[in-house]
N, C-alpha and C positions, 0 to 999 in steps of 0.2 A: 758647413755652414757657421757662420759666427754665431758664438755664443752670446745669448742677450745678457745686459745686466739686470740685476735683480730690481722690481719697482721700489720706488721710493716710499720708504717707511715712514710713519707719524714722527714728526719734526719735533713734537713736546718731549717725546720720548730721548731722541737725539739731544736737543739741548739739556736734557738732565743730565745726559752721559757726559757732554763736553764741557759743563761748567765745573765738572771737579778734575778734570785735565788740564795739563799743561800743554798738549799735542798744540802744534801749531797747523795751519794748511794755507795751500796758494790757492788763490783766486784769481782768474783771469776772466776780463769782459773783451770780447774779440767784437768791434764794430766794422762796418764797412771803409772808414777811414784811419780811424785808431784803435788800438788795443791797452787797454788798460791792466795792469797787473799789480798784486798785492801778497803780501804774508800777513796771515789773520791769525790772531791768537784765539781763545775760546772765550773770552769776554766780547768778541766782536771789535778788536782796537786792532787797526790794521798799522803794524808796525813796520812796514817797509813797502813802499808804492813808487812804482814808474809808469812809462807807457813808451809805445813805439807805434811806428806809422805801420797800418796794416797794409796799407795799398802800395807800401813801398818794396812789397815781397811778392811777386808774382808767383813764384814757385815755394809751395809748403814746407818744403825741408829748409828753404834759407829763412821763412819766418819762424819756423822751430829754433832753428839755431841763433837767432837774434834773441828770442826768448831765453833760452839757455844761458848766453853771453850775461844777459841784465840778471838772471835769477838764481843762478848756482850758485855765484859767489856769497849771495846774502844767505840762501838756503845753508850752506855751509859754516857759514858765519854762527847760524842759530841752531848747529848739530846737538847742543847740550839741552835744548828744549824740544828736539823733536818734529821736524817737519812730516807729516805724514801722508800726505798726497796732493793733489790738484784737482781744483774744479773750475769747470770751463762753462760760459756763456757765449753761446754765438746764435746768429741768425739761422734758421733752419737745423741745428742743434739737437741730436736725437739721442735723448738717454738711455733708451732701450740698448743701442747698438755702437753709443760712441762715436757716430758720425756726424758731419755736414752735409745735408743732402739737397743740391742744387740750390744752394744761397744765391740769390739774383744780386747781391748787392757785393759778392768778394769776388776778387780775381780768381779763386781757386773752383773750377766748373766740376759738375759732376758730385760725386761722394766722395767727401775726403775723411777716411778715417783715423780722424784727430786725436782722440785719447788713445789709441794705439800707437800711433806715432810720438806721442809726449810719454808715454809709460817707457818706450824706448830708448830714448834721449834721456829722462831724468832720473830712470830707475826708481820711478814712484807710480803706486796706482793713479790713475785719472780718470776722472767722470766728466761728461758735456751734456749740458742741457740747452734750450732755447733760452736766449739772453733775457726776455722779457720772464720768462719761468725765475730764471735765476734772480731776478729783481724783486720777484713776490716773495722768494723763499727770504730772501735779504732783509723782506719790510716783515717777515712773520719772526723772525728770529731776533731782529734788533731793531725793528722801528715801530709804527704806527698799528701795525697788525697783531703785537703782543697779546697773548692770551685769547687771539680769534680761533676758531675753528674753520669759520665759513667766511671767506672775502674774495673780492677779485681786485686785481692791480690793474690800472689802466695807466700805460706809457704814452705820454704825448710829448712827440718830440717830433723830428723829422717825418717819422711813422706813428702807427698807432700799434703798440704790443698789448699784450695781456698775459695775466697768470691768474690759475682759477684755484683756491685750495676750497675743498669741502670736507668735511667730516674729519678736518686736519689733516687731510692729503693732498697732493698737488694733483691736478687732473691731467694725466698725459695722453690718454686714451688708447688702444689698441697697437699703435705704431708708432705714439712719442709725438704726435703732433696737434693732440688736441689743445682748445684754447685760441686760436686765431680768430679772435672776436674783430681785431682791425681789419680783416678781409671779409665780413660779414657785410651784405648788401645792405644798403640803409636807402638808397635812391635807385631803384630800378632803372635800368637804362641810362644811369648817370656818367659822371666822369668816367673817363678810361683811366685805369692805374697804369702809368708808364712802364712798370716792371713786371706786373702780373696780366694785365689786359683786361683784367675784371672791369665790369662798368657800375658804378656808384657805390665802391667800398667806403666804409667808414674812415677810413685812413685817405681817403681822397677828400675828405671834407673836415675832418677834426683833428688834422695834425697841422703842425707850423706849416708845412709846405700848402696844405689845405687853405688855410685861412689865407696865405697869401694871393691864391687863386682865388678865391671867393672875392676878395677884394677888388681884382683885376676884372671879374665879371661884373660886381657892382660897376666899376666906372665904365666899364665898356657899353654898358646895358643902359645906364642913366646918365643925366645931363646934373646932376646933383654937384654941389660943389664941394669939393674937399681938398684939404692939404696934400692928401695923397698924390694929387693928379700933380703937383710939381716932382716927385719922383720918378726918376725913369722905372719901367716896369722889370727892366733885370736886375734892378739894384732894390727894388721893394722886396722886405722881409717880414714876417708876423709881428717882431718887435717894433718896427714902425706903424703896423697897424694899431697896435696895443697904445703906442705913445700918443697916435693920434685919437683915439678912443676916450682914453684917460684924461686928454685936452678940451674934451666936448666936440669932438668931430661928428657929426651924425653919421655919416656915411660908413665910417669905422666902426661906430657903434653896431651900426645892423650889420656888418658884417660878422659880430661877435655873438650879436643875438640869433643870426642864422644857423653860424655854429654851434650854438649851444642847444638848439632846438634841436639840431640833428645828433648830436652827442647824446642828449638826455633823452630821447628816444631809443637809441641804442640800448643805454644805459638799463631803460625800464625794461627792453626786450631779455638782457644779461640778467636782470635781477628776478623776473619771471622764471629763468631757467633754473638757477640755482639758490633762489632765495636766501644771499648772502647776510651777515649781520654789517658790513661794510664795501663799499668799493672805496678803493684809496688811488690817487691819482696822484702822477709821478711824471716827471719832464718838464721841459722848459717852457711848455704853454700853460702851465699851471701859475707861471707868473705872472700871467693874465688878471689871477685874483677873482673878485666879485664879478669883473667886466664879463668874463666869461662863465663862471660858477652860479650866479644868479639864474641868467636862463636855461644851464644845464639842469639846476635842482629843479627850476619849475615845470620844464619837459618832462625830466623825468617823472615827477610825481603824478603829474597830467596824464602820464599815459600807461600808468600801473593800475591793476586791478583794486580796488577797495582793501584786501587782504592783504597787499604788499604795501600800500600809502605810509607814507611817515614811520617806516620801519628800519630800512635801511641808513646808516649814517654814509655821508661823503665827505670824505676828507682826502688832506692832503697828506704825502709820503712825510715822515719825520727824518728819513735819511738823506745825507748830501749827494746829490744827483750822480756825482762822481765816485761814490761809494757804494751804493746798492747793490749793483750787479758785482761788483768784487765781492761783498759780505755774502751773498747769497751764493755765487759760484763756489765760494770756499765752503760753506756749508753742505754744499754734496758730497764734499769727503767723509762725513759722517755718517751718510747715509749707506 
């Protein structure tokens, strides 16, 4: 039986340890299309970074070989400062086992023992967690959650991811998969998620993809005039909906109001679950700014019990979108 990795320890203690070190760590963010990687020093500075196409390597061994060809020369170049390990964030990444388990948006099917494979190739200890958890760790170590022990990070991109910290520790659950808030049901019997088959999940409504679908539903279900009607549906995206809303298009504004109402209701449920100091929003959809955030905040407060109202900060990430998961993944090395 595979030995489980030890649970994540308190990151405030870890940060104090690495602040006095000159060690470096590799951070790798594995996405369905692209994989970004970097070498990070103890101050959270990425001293080397790059990317490869994830979907160009349907065989996991070829993917690892491609990473090795990119990273190993830099690891050797930095040998004087000592690269001590590899941290990785990936869809369905399991911290306890170091495996990717049945990730729906990756070529590699089943259970992939990624941490063991990386250790064998690089001869360095490797750790793995969920990609959204990695981003949350990065935010706590280096971003808007510095000094916080209780917060929730929500990533709003093509999907909706999340990472939950309580009492200074990342919530993993008994099997390593806790915190899938994007797959909680917010509209019973609602939209069918194309990858999971679930009906009415938050990700189906509050993601960039969800915004686009909502716009199409509004145009299909009403005769209201909109500049969006001049865009072929196959080409429509959330950025176009945002641009229309910003220009005063009433239908596009209703799309963001509806999206904000649903997301705010979900955030209220999350607040009443863990009573965080803050909810930190991250990802491409946050670029919509107040067009989305005002209805989100209004809906969240409206759906909270009085004891929770006006206590929780709703703030944006302070990290570059391209850096957060790399920084968080690298921090796993110190755990």
